RODO-2510 file (C-alpha; in nm, 4 decimals, decimal comma):
residues 99
     n   res          X          Y          Z
     1     x    -5,6077    -1,5467    -0,2834
     2     x    -5,4355    -1,6065    -0,6169
     3     x    -5,1213    -1,8148    -0,6451
     4     x    -4,7977    -1,6140    -0,6558
     5     x    -4,6430    -1,5741    -0,9963
     6     x    -4,2922    -1,7227    -1,0327
     7     x    -4,1966    -1,4121    -1,2335
     8     x    -4,1624    -1,2091    -0,9134
     9     x    -3,8563    -1,4207    -0,8200
    10     x    -3,6681    -1,3434    -1,1426
    11     x    -3,5291    -1,0024    -1,0374
    12     x    -3,3626    -1,1247    -0,7150
    13     x    -3,2265    -1,4317    -0,8947
    14     x    -3,0886    -1,2136    -1,1753
    15     x    -2,9211    -0,9885    -0,9183
    16     x    -2,7512    -1,2814    -0,7443
    17     x    -2,6346    -1,4303    -1,0762
    18     x    -2,4932    -1,0931    -1,1852
    19     x    -2,3042    -1,0463    -0,8573
    20     x    -2,1600    -1,3970    -0,8810
    21     x    -2,0479    -1,3295    -1,2386
    22     x    -1,8691    -1,0102    -1,1281
    23     x    -1,6941    -1,1955    -0,8457
    24     x    -1,5807    -1,4729    -1,0813
    25     x    -1,4476    -1,2242    -1,3381
    26     x    -1,2579    -1,0248    -1,0753
    27     x    -1,1146    -1,3391    -0,9170
    28     x    -0,9952    -1,4758    -1,2500
    29     x    -0,8280    -1,1495    -1,3498
    30     x    -0,6651    -1,0932    -1,0115
    31     x    -0,8616    -0,7723    -0,9687
    32     x    -0,6210    -0,5880    -1,1971
    33     x    -0,8355    -0,5866    -1,5068
    34     x    -0,5415    -0,7056    -1,7152
    35     x    -0,7083    -1,0362    -1,7989
    36     x    -0,3813    -1,2286    -1,8229
    37     x    -0,4126    -1,3931    -1,4820
    38     x    -0,1169    -1,2044    -1,3317
    39     x    -0,1568    -0,9528    -1,0574
    40     x    -0,0583    -0,5993    -1,1450
    41     x     0,2394    -0,4687    -0,9500
    42     x     0,1898    -0,1410    -0,7666
    43     x     0,3647     0,1504    -0,9299
    44     x     0,5293     0,2666    -0,6078
    45     x     0,6006     0,1075    -0,2733
    46     x     0,7824     0,2190     0,0352
    47     x     1,0911     0,0217    -0,0712
    48     x     1,0945     0,1853    -0,4139
    49     x     1,1276     0,5370    -0,2812
    50     x     1,3540     0,7510    -0,4952
    51     x     1,7145     0,7825    -0,3825
    52     x     1,6553     1,0932    -0,1745
    53     x     1,9566     1,2576    -0,0176
    54     x     1,7762     1,4070     0,2842
    55     x     1,4649     1,3457     0,4904
    56     x     1,2773     1,5776     0,7272
    57     x     1,1765     1,3970     1,0464
    58     x     0,8026     1,3818     1,1152
    59     x     0,6234     1,3218     1,4434
    60     x     0,6364     0,9536     1,5360
    61     x     0,9440     0,8754     1,3257
    62     x     1,2249     0,6703     1,4734
    63     x     1,5716     0,6257     1,3318
    64     x     1,4947     0,2592     1,2641
    65     x     1,1661     0,3351     1,0847
    66     x     1,3379     0,5943     0,8670
    67     x     1,6211     0,3522     0,7918
    68     x     1,3738     0,0805     0,6904
    69     x     1,1664     0,3193     0,4792
    70     x     1,4673     0,4296     0,2745
    71     x     1,6543     0,0965     0,2842
    72     x     1,9515     0,2444     0,4686
    73     x     2,1242     0,0818     0,7643
    74     x     2,0508     0,2696     1,0877
    75     x     2,4215     0,2746     1,1761
    76     x     2,4836     0,4396     0,8382
    77     x     2,2259     0,7070     0,9229
    78     x     2,4025     0,7733     1,2522
    79     x     2,7382     0,7981     1,0734
    80     x     2,5947     1,0459     0,8212
    81     x     2,4292     1,2484     1,0995
    82     x     2,6724     1,2498     1,3963
    83     x     2,5011     1,5485     1,5621
    84     x     2,1636     1,3682     1,5833
    85     x     2,0540     1,1880     1,9000
    86     x     1,8723     0,8733     1,7835
    87     x     1,6736     0,8592     2,1083
    88     x     1,5446     1,2163     2,0800
    89     x     1,4587     1,2828     1,7155
    90     x     1,2706     1,6090     1,6800
    91     x     1,0154     1,6787     1,4048
    92     x     1,1632     1,9145     1,1486
    93     x     1,5182     1,7780     1,1853
    94     x     1,6769     1,7204     0,8446
    95     x     1,8658     1,3905     0,8157
    96     x     2,1173     1,2978     0,5481
    97     x     2,0225     0,9670     0,3867
    98     x     2,3035     0,9457     0,1341
    99     x     2,6510     1,0997     0,1234
***
């Protein structure tokens, strides 16, 4: 049986080196591709929601979760919506978020 050629190990080694290079490049750029070392800020977040005036309740919503999502105090939501029962929010109910 002939001795194995070392050339047959070059492809797997090249693959590992390439993957390591990609990981190093992504880690140094913060994954944003900007190359300046700073992480890119997301364009929108839950806290940056536009100043909507109303919100339609969805299944699973609570008054507190809605208040947190739109950065409004839950007592303020109750004051703006006196006819709403915070313990029994129904999907489809329209809530005032701002006066």
